[in-house]
C-alpha positions as CSV (number, residue, x, y, z in Angstrom):
1,M,75.3,106.0,117.9
2,K,77.3,102.8,118.5
3,K,74.3,101.2,120.3
4,L,72.0,102.3,117.4
5,S,74.5,100.8,114.9
6,I,74.5,97.4,116.7
7,L,70.7,97.5,117.1
8,L,70.1,98.1,113.3
9,L,72.5,95.4,112.3
10,L,70.9,92.9,114.8
11,L,67.4,93.8,113.5
12,F,68.6,93.1,109.9
13,A,70.2,89.9,110.9
14,G,67.1,88.8,112.7
15,S,65.0,89.5,109.7
16,T,67.3,87.4,107.5
17,F,66.9,84.5,110.0
18,L,63.1,84.8,110.0
19,L,63.0,84.9,106.2
20,E,65.0,81.7,106.2
21,K,62.6,80.0,108.6
22,L,59.6,81.0,106.4
23,Q,61.4,79.5,103.4
24,E,61.8,76.1,105.0
25,N,57.8,75.1,105.5
26,Q,76.3,79.2,68.9
27,Y,79.3,79.7,71.0
28,P,81.5,78.2,72.1
29,Q,80.3,74.7,71.4
30,K,79.5,72.3,74.3
31,I,82.5,70.9,76.1
32,N,81.8,67.3,77.0
33,N,85.2,65.7,77.9
34,K,88.4,66.4,79.7
35,N,90.5,67.0,76.6
36,H,88.6,69.5,74.5
37,S,89.8,69.9,71.0
38,T,91.5,73.2,70.3
39,S,90.1,75.4,67.5
40,K,91.0,74.1,64.1
41,N,93.8,75.8,62.1
42,K,94.5,78.0,65.1
43,I,96.5,81.1,63.9
44,E,99.7,81.7,65.8
45,N,102.0,84.6,65.6
46,A,104.5,83.5,63.0
47,G,107.1,86.0,64.0
48,V,107.5,89.8,63.7
49,D,108.8,89.7,60.2
50,K,105.6,87.9,59.0
51,L,103.2,90.3,60.6
52,S,101.2,92.9,58.7
53,R,102.5,96.5,59.0
54,Y,100.7,99.8,59.6
55,E,102.3,103.1,58.9
56,F,100.7,106.4,59.9
57,N,101.5,110.0,58.9
58,A,99.0,112.1,60.9
59,E,98.8,115.7,61.8
60,L,96.7,117.3,64.6
61,F,95.0,120.7,64.1
62,P,93.7,121.7,67.5
63,D,92.1,124.9,66.3
64,Q,89.9,122.9,63.9
65,K,89.6,119.9,66.2
66,K,90.7,117.8,63.2
67,I,93.3,115.2,62.2
68,S,94.5,114.4,58.7
69,V,96.0,110.9,58.0
70,E,97.9,109.0,55.4
71,E,97.8,105.3,56.3
72,T,99.7,102.5,54.6
73,I,99.0,98.9,55.4
74,V,101.0,95.9,54.1
75,W,98.8,93.0,54.8
76,I,100.3,89.5,54.8
77,N,98.0,86.4,54.5
78,N,99.2,84.1,57.3
79,S,96.3,81.7,56.6
80,S,96.6,78.6,54.4
81,I,93.4,79.7,52.6
82,P,93.7,82.2,49.7
83,T,91.5,85.3,49.5
84,D,90.6,88.0,46.9
85,E,88.9,90.2,49.5
86,I,90.2,92.3,52.4
87,H,87.8,93.2,55.2
88,F,88.1,96.2,57.5
89,N,86.8,97.6,60.8
90,L,86.2,101.4,60.8
91,P,85.3,102.0,64.4
92,L,85.2,105.8,64.2
93,N,82.2,105.5,61.9
94,A,80.2,104.3,64.9
95,F,79.7,107.9,65.8
96,K,77.7,108.8,62.8
97,R,74.7,108.7,65.1
98,S,71.7,107.3,63.2
99,E,73.5,105.1,60.7
100,T,75.2,102.5,62.9
101,I,74.6,99.6,65.2
102,F,76.4,101.4,68.0
103,S,74.0,104.4,67.8
104,K,71.0,101.9,68.0
105,W,72.0,101.5,71.7
106,V,73.8,104.7,72.5
107,D,72.6,108.3,71.9
108,V,75.6,110.1,70.4
109,P,75.7,113.8,71.4
110,S,75.7,116.2,68.6
111,E,79.2,117.5,69.5
112,S,80.5,114.0,69.3
113,I,79.2,113.0,65.9
114,T,82.1,112.2,63.6
115,G,83.3,109.6,61.1
116,V,86.2,108.9,58.7
117,E,86.1,111.1,55.7
118,I,88.0,109.0,53.1
119,E,89.6,110.9,50.3
120,S,91.1,107.8,48.5
121,V,91.8,104.1,48.9
122,K,94.4,102.2,46.9
123,A,95.3,98.5,46.7
124,G,98.4,97.5,44.9
125,G,98.8,101.0,43.7
126,Q,95.4,101.1,42.0
127,E,92.3,103.1,43.1
128,I,89.7,100.8,44.5
129,G,86.2,101.2,45.9
130,L,85.4,100.6,49.6
131,I,82.2,98.5,50.0
132,Y,80.4,99.0,53.2
133,Y,78.2,96.2,54.6
134,S,76.4,95.3,57.7
135,T,76.5,92.0,59.6
136,E,73.2,93.0,61.3
137,K,70.1,93.0,59.2
138,S,68.4,95.4,61.6
139,V,70.9,98.1,60.7
140,P,71.8,97.6,57.0
141,Q,73.4,101.0,56.6
142,D,76.1,100.4,59.3
143,S,79.5,101.7,58.1
144,T,81.8,100.2,60.7
145,T,82.5,97.2,58.5
146,A,83.7,97.3,54.9
147,K,85.6,95.4,52.3
148,I,87.5,95.7,49.0
149,I,87.4,93.3,46.1
150,L,90.9,92.6,44.7
151,N,91.7,91.8,41.1
152,K,94.0,89.0,42.3
153,V,94.1,86.2,44.9
154,I,96.4,86.6,47.9
155,S,97.8,83.2,48.8
156,E,99.5,82.1,52.0
157,G,102.6,84.2,52.6
158,D,101.7,86.8,49.9
159,S,101.0,90.4,50.7
160,I,99.1,93.4,49.4
161,N,99.8,97.1,49.9
162,I,96.8,99.2,50.8
163,K,96.8,103.0,51.2
164,F,94.1,105.2,52.8
165,K,94.1,109.0,52.8
166,Y,91.5,110.5,55.1
167,S,90.6,112.9,57.8
168,F,88.2,113.2,60.7
169,N,86.8,115.7,63.1
170,I,87.8,115.0,66.7
171,P,84.6,114.5,68.7
172,K,84.0,115.9,72.1
173,S,85.2,113.1,74.4
174,F,82.9,110.2,74.1
175,K,83.5,106.4,74.3
176,K,87.3,106.4,74.6
177,I,88.1,109.1,71.9
178,G,88.0,112.9,71.8
179,Y,88.9,116.2,73.2
180,A,88.3,117.1,76.9
181,S,86.2,120.2,77.4
182,G,88.2,123.0,79.1
183,R,91.6,121.4,78.4
184,E,93.9,121.1,75.5
185,F,93.8,117.4,75.7
186,Y,93.1,114.8,72.9
187,F,92.9,111.1,73.3
188,I,92.8,109.2,70.0
189,S,91.8,105.6,70.0
190,E,89.8,103.3,67.6
191,W,90.5,106.0,65.0
192,Y,91.9,104.3,61.9
193,P,90.7,101.7,59.4
194,K,92.1,98.3,60.5
195,I,92.1,95.0,58.8
196,A,90.0,92.3,60.4
197,V,91.2,89.0,61.6
198,Y,91.3,86.4,58.7
199,K,91.0,82.9,60.2
200,D,90.0,79.5,58.7
201,G,88.9,81.3,55.5
202,I,86.6,83.6,57.3
203,W,86.9,87.3,57.9
204,H,86.0,88.2,61.5
205,A,84.9,91.8,60.9
206,S,82.3,92.7,63.6
207,P,80.5,96.0,63.9
208,Y,81.2,98.4,66.7
209,Y,78.9,97.2,69.4
210,S,78.2,99.7,72.2
211,F,79.6,97.5,75.0
212,T,82.3,95.3,73.4
213,E,85.6,95.7,71.7
214,F,87.1,94.3,68.5
215,Y,88.9,91.1,67.5
216,N,92.3,92.4,66.3
217,E,95.3,90.8,64.6
218,F,98.9,91.2,65.7
219,A,100.7,93.7,63.6
220,N,103.8,96.0,63.5
221,Y,103.1,99.7,63.8
222,S,105.0,102.9,63.0
223,A,103.7,106.4,63.2
224,K,104.7,110.0,62.6
225,L,102.5,112.3,64.6
226,V,102.8,116.1,63.9
227,V,101.4,118.5,66.6
228,P,101.9,122.1,67.6
229,K,105.2,122.8,69.3
230,D,103.9,123.1,72.8
231,F,102.2,119.7,72.7
232,I,103.4,116.5,74.4
233,V,102.6,113.2,72.7
234,D,102.8,109.6,73.8
235,A,101.4,106.4,72.6
236,S,100.8,102.7,73.0
237,A,104.3,102.1,71.6
238,S,107.9,102.3,72.5
239,H,109.7,105.6,73.5
240,P,109.3,108.2,70.8
241,D,111.8,110.1,68.7
242,L,111.1,113.9,68.7
243,K,112.0,116.3,65.9
244,K,111.2,120.0,66.3
245,N,110.5,121.9,63.1
246,N,109.6,125.6,63.4
247,N,106.2,125.6,65.1
248,R,105.5,121.9,64.9
249,N,106.8,118.8,66.8
250,E,107.1,115.5,65.0
251,Y,106.9,112.4,67.2
252,S,107.9,109.0,65.7
253,F,106.8,105.8,67.3
254,I,107.5,102.1,66.6
255,Q,105.6,99.2,68.2
256,N,106.0,95.7,66.9
257,N,103.8,92.7,67.6
258,S,100.8,94.7,68.9
259,L,97.0,94.5,68.7
260,D,96.3,98.2,68.3
261,F,97.7,101.7,68.2
262,C,96.4,104.7,70.2
263,W,97.9,108.0,71.2
264,F,97.3,111.3,73.1
265,A,98.4,114.9,72.8
266,S,98.2,117.7,75.3
267,S,99.7,121.1,76.0
268,E,98.4,121.0,79.6
269,I,99.9,117.9,81.2
270,E,102.7,117.1,83.6
271,Q,105.1,114.1,83.7
272,S,106.7,112.0,86.4
273,K,109.0,109.0,85.8
274,S,110.0,105.9,87.7
275,S,111.2,102.4,86.8
276,Y,110.7,98.8,87.7
277,L,113.3,96.0,87.5
278,S,111.6,93.1,85.8
279,S,112.3,89.5,86.7
280,N,113.9,89.0,83.3
281,G,116.5,91.6,84.1
282,N,114.9,94.3,81.9
283,V,114.1,97.8,83.2
284,V,110.4,98.8,82.7
285,D,110.0,102.5,82.5
286,I,107.0,103.8,84.4
287,I,105.8,107.2,83.0
288,I,103.0,109.1,84.8
289,Y,101.2,111.8,82.9
290,Y,99.0,113.7,85.2
291,Q,96.7,116.7,85.6
292,L,97.9,119.4,88.0
293,E,95.0,118.7,90.4
294,S,96.1,115.0,90.5
295,K,99.7,115.6,91.6
296,K,98.9,114.4,95.1
297,Y,98.1,110.9,93.7
298,I,101.4,110.3,91.9
299,E,103.0,108.2,94.6
300,R,99.8,106.1,94.9
301,Y,99.8,105.6,91.1
302,I,103.4,104.4,91.1
303,S,102.8,102.2,94.1
304,A,99.8,100.5,92.5
305,V,101.8,99.9,89.3
306,N,104.7,98.4,91.3
307,H,102.4,96.2,93.4
308,S,100.7,95.0,90.2
309,L,103.9,94.1,88.5
310,D,105.3,92.4,91.7
311,Y,102.2,90.1,91.9
312,L,101.9,89.4,88.1
313,E,105.6,88.7,87.6
314,K,105.6,86.4,90.6
315,N,102.5,84.4,89.6
316,I,102.0,84.9,85.8
317,G,105.2,85.9,84.0
318,A,107.5,88.8,83.1
319,Y,105.9,92.1,82.1
320,P,105.6,91.9,78.3
321,Y,106.6,95.5,77.4
322,S,109.5,97.9,78.0
323,K,107.4,100.7,79.4
324,I,104.1,101.4,81.0
325,V,102.4,104.8,80.5
326,L,99.8,105.7,83.2
327,L,97.7,108.6,81.8
328,D,95.7,110.6,84.3
329,V,93.0,112.1,82.0
330,P,91.0,115.3,82.7
331,R,87.7,115.0,84.5
332,T,85.9,116.0,81.4
333,S,87.4,113.2,79.4
334,R,85.6,109.9,78.7
335,S,88.8,108.0,78.0
336,A,89.5,106.8,81.5
337,Y,89.9,103.2,82.7
338,E,91.1,101.8,79.4
339,S,94.2,99.7,78.6
340,Y,96.3,99.3,75.5
341,S,99.8,97.9,74.9
342,N,102.2,100.0,77.1
343,L,99.4,102.4,78.1
344,I,96.6,102.6,80.7
345,T,94.3,105.5,81.5
346,V,92.8,106.5,84.8
347,K,90.8,109.3,86.4
348,T,90.7,110.1,90.1
349,N,88.1,112.0,92.2
350,L,89.1,115.2,93.9
351,I,88.5,113.4,97.2
352,S,89.7,109.8,97.2
353,P,91.3,108.6,100.5
354,I,93.6,105.7,100.4
355,S,91.1,103.6,102.4
356,L,88.8,103.6,99.3
357,L,91.5,102.3,97.0
358,E,89.7,103.9,94.0
359,P,92.6,104.4,91.6
360,E,94.4,101.3,93.0
361,K,91.5,99.0,92.0
362,E,91.5,100.4,88.5
363,I,95.3,100.4,88.0
364,T,95.7,96.8,89.2
365,R,92.9,95.7,86.8
366,L,94.4,97.7,83.9
367,V,98.0,96.4,84.5
368,S,96.5,92.9,84.5
369,E,94.9,93.6,81.2
370,Q,98.4,94.2,79.8
371,Y,98.9,90.5,80.1
372,F,95.5,89.0,79.2
373,K,94.0,91.7,76.9
374,S,97.0,93.3,75.1
375,S,99.2,90.2,74.8
376,I,96.6,87.7,73.7
377,S,94.2,88.2,70.9
378,I,90.6,87.5,71.9
379,D,87.4,87.8,69.9
380,N,86.0,90.4,72.2
381,A,82.7,90.6,70.4
382,K,82.1,87.1,71.6
383,E,84.3,86.2,74.5
384,E,85.4,89.4,76.2
385,W,85.4,87.8,79.6
386,L,88.7,86.1,78.7
387,S,90.4,89.5,78.9
388,K,88.4,91.6,81.2
389,G,87.1,88.9,83.6
390,V,90.5,87.4,84.1
391,A,92.0,90.8,84.8
392,E,89.3,91.6,87.3
393,Y,90.0,88.4,89.2
394,L,93.7,89.2,89.3
395,S,93.0,92.8,90.4
396,T,91.2,91.5,93.4
397,K,94.0,89.2,94.3
398,I,96.6,92.0,94.0
399,I,94.5,94.3,96.2
400,N,94.0,91.7,98.9
401,E,97.7,90.8,99.0
402,C,99.2,94.3,98.8
403,Y,96.7,96.5,100.7
404,D,94.9,96.5,104.1
405,S,91.6,94.9,104.4
406,Q,88.8,96.9,102.7
407,E,85.9,98.3,104.7
408,V,82.4,99.4,103.8
409,Y,82.0,103.1,102.8
410,F,79.1,105.1,101.5
411,K,79.3,108.5,99.8
412,F,77.6,111.6,101.0
413,I,76.2,113.4,97.9
414,N,78.2,110.9,95.8
415,T,81.5,112.6,96.9
416,V,82.5,112.5,100.6
417,P,83.3,108.9,101.7
418,I,81.9,107.9,105.1
419,P,82.7,104.5,106.8
420,G,79.5,102.6,107.5
421,L,76.4,101.1,105.9
422,I,73.6,103.0,104.2
423,L,70.2,101.5,104.5
424,S,68.1,104.2,102.7
425,S,68.8,107.4,100.8
426,Y,67.0,110.1,98.9
427,N,68.7,112.1,96.1
428,E,72.1,110.8,97.2
429,I,71.5,112.0,100.8
430,P,71.6,109.2,103.4
431,I,68.3,108.9,105.4
432,I,68.9,105.7,107.4
433,Y,72.4,104.6,108.0
434,T,74.8,103.2,110.5
435,L,78.4,104.3,111.1
436,G,81.2,101.8,111.9
437,N,83.9,99.7,110.4
438,F,82.7,96.6,108.5
439,E,85.3,94.5,106.7
440,L,84.3,93.6,103.1
441,P,84.4,89.9,101.9
442,E,86.5,89.1,98.8
443,A,85.0,90.3,95.5
444,F,82.3,92.1,97.5
445,E,81.4,94.6,94.8
446,N,80.7,92.0,92.1
447,I,78.9,89.8,94.6
448,S,76.7,92.8,95.3
449,M,76.3,93.4,91.6
450,I,74.9,90.0,90.8
451,T,72.8,90.1,94.0
452,K,71.1,93.2,92.9
453,H,71.0,92.5,89.1
454,D,70.4,88.9,88.1
455,F,72.8,88.0,85.3
456,V,71.4,87.3,81.8
457,G,72.4,84.1,80.0
458,S,75.4,82.0,80.4
459,L,79.1,83.1,80.1
460,S,79.4,81.0,76.9
461,E,76.9,83.2,75.0
462,P,78.5,85.8,72.7
463,T,79.1,89.1,74.4
464,H,77.5,91.1,71.6
465,T,74.2,89.3,72.0
466,L,73.6,90.6,75.5
467,P,70.7,93.1,75.8
468,D,72.4,96.0,77.5
469,K,75.6,97.5,79.1
470,R,74.7,96.2,82.6
471,S,74.3,92.6,81.4
472,A,77.6,93.0,79.5
473,Y,79.4,94.1,82.7
474,I,77.9,91.2,84.7
475,N,78.8,88.6,82.1
476,T,82.2,89.9,81.1
477,I,83.5,91.2,84.4
478,A,81.4,90.4,87.5
479,K,80.4,86.8,87.0
480,P,83.7,85.7,85.4
481,E,85.6,87.0,88.4
482,L,83.3,85.0,90.7
483,M,83.7,82.0,88.5
484,L,87.5,82.2,88.7
485,L,87.4,82.8,92.4
486,S,85.2,79.7,92.9
487,L,87.6,77.7,90.7
488,E,90.5,79.0,92.8
489,R,88.8,78.0,96.1
490,Y,88.1,74.6,94.6
491,L,91.6,74.0,93.2
492,G,93.7,76.0,95.6
493,L,95.5,79.3,95.0
494,E,98.8,77.7,94.0
495,K,97.1,75.5,91.3
496,M,95.0,78.4,90.0
497,N,98.1,80.6,89.6
498,S,99.8,77.7,87.8
499,V,96.9,77.4,85.4
500,L,96.8,81.1,84.6
501,Q,100.5,81.2,84.1
502,K,100.5,78.3,81.7
503,Y,97.6,79.8,79.8
504,F,99.5,83.1,79.5
505,I,102.7,81.5,78.4
506,E,101.1,79.2,75.8
507,F,99.0,81.9,74.2
508,K,101.1,85.1,74.6
509,D,101.3,86.8,71.1
510,K,98.7,84.3,69.8
511,Y,95.0,84.0,69.3
512,A,93.0,82.3,72.0
513,S,89.4,81.2,72.7
514,A,87.4,80.0,75.7
515,S,88.0,76.4,74.5
516,D,91.8,77.0,74.6
517,F,91.4,78.4,78.2
518,W,89.4,75.4,79.4
519,N,91.8,73.0,77.7
520,V,94.6,74.5,79.8
521,V,92.5,74.1,82.9
522,Q,91.6,70.5,82.2
523,E,95.2,69.5,81.3
524,N,96.7,71.0,84.5
525,T,94.3,69.9,87.2
526,F,93.8,66.8,89.2
527,E,90.3,65.8,88.0
528,D,87.9,66.1,85.2
529,L,86.2,69.5,85.7
530,T,83.5,69.1,83.1
531,W,80.9,69.4,85.9
532,F,82.3,72.9,86.7
533,I,82.4,74.0,83.1
534,E,78.9,72.8,82.3
535,N,77.3,74.3,85.5
536,V,79.2,77.5,86.0
537,Y,80.3,78.5,82.5
538,E,78.3,76.8,79.8
539,N,74.8,77.1,81.3
540,D,72.7,79.7,83.0
541,K,72.3,78.0,86.3
542,R,71.5,79.1,89.9
543,F,73.0,77.6,93.0
544,D,71.4,77.1,96.5
545,Y,72.3,74.2,98.8
546,K,70.5,73.8,102.1
547,I,70.7,71.7,105.3
548,K,67.0,71.0,105.9
549,D,67.3,69.1,109.1
550,L,69.7,67.4,111.5
551,V,68.0,64.7,113.7
552,Q,69.5,62.6,116.5
553,T,68.2,59.0,116.1
554,T,70.2,57.2,118.8
555,D,72.8,58.1,121.3
556,S,75.5,58.0,118.6
557,T,73.7,58.3,115.3
558,Y,72.2,61.2,113.4
559,N,70.4,61.8,110.1
560,L,71.6,64.8,108.1
561,F,69.0,66.0,105.5
562,L,70.6,67.8,102.6
563,E,68.7,69.6,99.8
564,R,69.8,71.1,96.4
565,V,67.2,73.8,96.1
566,A,68.3,75.3,92.7
567,D,69.3,73.6,89.4
568,G,73.1,74.2,89.6
569,I,75.4,71.4,90.7
570,F,78.6,72.1,92.6
571,K,80.8,69.6,94.4
572,T,81.0,70.5,98.0
573,D,82.0,69.6,101.5
574,I,79.9,69.3,104.7
575,A,81.4,70.2,108.0
576,V,80.1,68.3,111.1
577,Y,80.7,70.1,114.4
578,T,81.0,68.5,117.8
579,E,82.0,70.3,121.0
580,T,85.6,69.3,120.6
581,D,86.1,68.5,116.9
582,T,85.1,69.1,113.3
583,S,84.9,66.4,110.6
584,F,84.3,66.8,106.8
585,I,82.2,64.8,104.3
586,S,82.4,65.2,100.5
587,W,79.3,65.4,98.4
588,D,79.0,65.6,94.6
589,G,75.9,67.8,95.0
590,E,74.0,66.0,92.3
591,E,71.0,64.7,94.1
592,K,68.0,66.9,94.7
593,W,68.0,65.7,98.3
594,K,70.2,63.3,100.3
595,I,70.1,61.8,103.8
596,I,73.5,61.0,105.3
597,E,73.7,58.9,108.4
598,L,76.3,60.2,110.8
599,K,77.9,58.3,113.7
600,S,79.7,60.0,116.5
601,M,80.4,59.1,120.1
602,Q,80.5,62.9,120.8
603,Q,77.5,65.1,120.7
604,I,77.0,66.6,117.2
605,I,75.8,70.2,117.7
606,A,75.8,71.6,114.1
607,A,76.5,70.9,110.4
608,E,77.3,73.2,107.6
609,I,77.4,72.9,103.7
610,D,80.4,74.5,101.9
611,P,82.1,75.8,105.1
612,H,85.0,77.3,103.1
613,R,82.7,79.2,100.7
614,K,84.1,77.6,97.6
615,N,80.8,78.2,95.7
616,I,80.5,81.9,95.6
617,F,77.3,81.6,93.5
618,D,75.3,80.0,96.4
619,S,72.4,82.5,96.6
620,N,71.6,81.9,100.3
621,Y,74.4,81.2,102.7
622,A,72.0,81.5,105.6
623,N,70.5,78.1,104.9
624,N,73.8,76.4,104.6
625,S,74.0,75.5,108.3
626,F,71.8,73.8,110.8
627,T,72.1,73.7,114.6
628,L,70.8,70.8,116.6
629,E,68.4,71.9,119.3
630,T,70.3,71.4,122.5
631,N,71.0,73.4,125.7
632,H,73.8,75.0,123.7
633,S,71.5,76.1,120.9
634,A,71.4,79.8,121.5
635,A,75.2,80.3,121.7
636,I,76.0,77.8,119.0
637,S,73.3,79.1,116.6
638,L,74.6,82.6,117.0
639,S,78.3,81.7,116.5
640,V,77.6,79.5,113.5
641,R,75.2,81.8,111.7
642,W,76.6,85.2,112.6
643,F,79.0,85.1,109.6
644,F,76.1,84.3,107.3
645,W,74.0,87.1,108.6
646,V,76.7,89.7,108.3
647,Q,77.7,88.6,104.8
648,N,74.2,88.5,103.6
649,A,73.6,92.0,105.1
650,L,76.7,93.3,103.4
651,M,75.7,91.9,100.0
652,V,72.2,93.1,100.2
653,L,73.0,96.5,101.6
654,G,75.9,96.9,99.1
655,S,73.4,96.4,96.3
656,I,71.0,99.2,97.5
657,G,71.2,102.5,95.8
């Protein structure tokens, strides 16, 4: 079998080499200079006392799969521009099936159809009508955005008291919210009317798009949640107070300075506790809620949280909350892999060996989102990569630093992990495969993703304009991670950590945009990175650099022929190899082709563009090197190109199936 494995890999490598030989014969605005202007009238968190307040009195009725709510909002206008309107997001109305922008893209199952049934709305103590409107002309009846017209103007620093009384049927678990089939388990998120962000005289109330999240304002939350006596409740908030009254439990929560509030309730869940000593001297409580069948993963869960906090506190800053709840949801729940202030959700397969690092990859990403999603307000409908893409990048760094090198696995019948490469399969059953241990390159999964599925548009295009969920994943998670990894390899890891740390510290508890992020990058790096921003972020460019030829012209001179095959420009280095030494040449990468004259008293045997793989977006590493035809050609060619062959093989094979 080992001989067959080697043979298959060599056959694939050879085909790559042959293919190479055949190939030879409205937002954000354009950033043009080193010091980009920050967004005008940027809203900053003015302090807890000046934030809007939400108060919930809610009761869960499991037998009816229903929740009744009284919600009070005290909205404070922290903008300098007065308003006589208040705009809302009502995310739960997305599940009305045929009446929403969300359902235009996603088929809502009949058992998951729901919406907010509003009994009354009051503003300033007076009954008031809720006016639904749509920001998308194609779906004029969308009811996930609404507004009220006030009979007075709310000036800067003034407030208005708004009260909702409503109920809703809990859907079968779907898109983050609902009950889990076969379990007494309820996860309640995106469930209440929330006031949209008011900024620069504009209300940013976006509909519930199927693959983005909302733009939320910082607010103070308090909640009283009433459930049957055998139910446990926790939330994206501080530790609860519990009062027991007859057959009901009343949980009270407070969370200040937060972007959202969600909670869960279950009578069939277990709990385990741990703690972490933060760098600021505070103790962070780690609370694991788990299903009985997941008990074997508790230590791995805690270890992943600890590793994440170790890395993030060392490189980014102190953990921003007093606790972290890790909720292991039932396998019938659709609420896994989400993050909220103080709370993350996971779901682990029955068979998940440590070598796969399946829950670890999710946990490290979700803990990273506690910093860059829950602590900084991003307009996720437009720039979701700022939260999810940054977290994905940090997750990869944590995994690489804290765990053993990852290897290639494929799954038999999508369940049993087997080390090796799968070349062809039918109905999830491997037909052609090779067994063995192959170490994965950094960010392999997302490299494979963009190898298999070409990304759509530039990263600067609004997230909600992307055509489908796959494109949204590529442009908010996969491509942003590779962009940040390329930036790290260009700047160096220490400088990259410094940039992210300064961005986090500057915008923690504030509103941030992509322009703000790039300002921090430009202000804290050694050169003008406009070329990087324009080519990798702002525009939809492809990258492919090639060494076309290396010719010896005299005993000590050589001509090196370089070619930029694609339209993307990336500053790079060229390594020149002799039998005893390696020298490096810098190239700005702008010319479509360039001939460099090399002088060396030693025999030059090979040359290579981007030897340190700084540009991860280069679509064909196999043409990055060229070996001079000498007596050493066979050995040198194999040694120089073997890495390219293996990496290309891993990327291509990883994108199959």
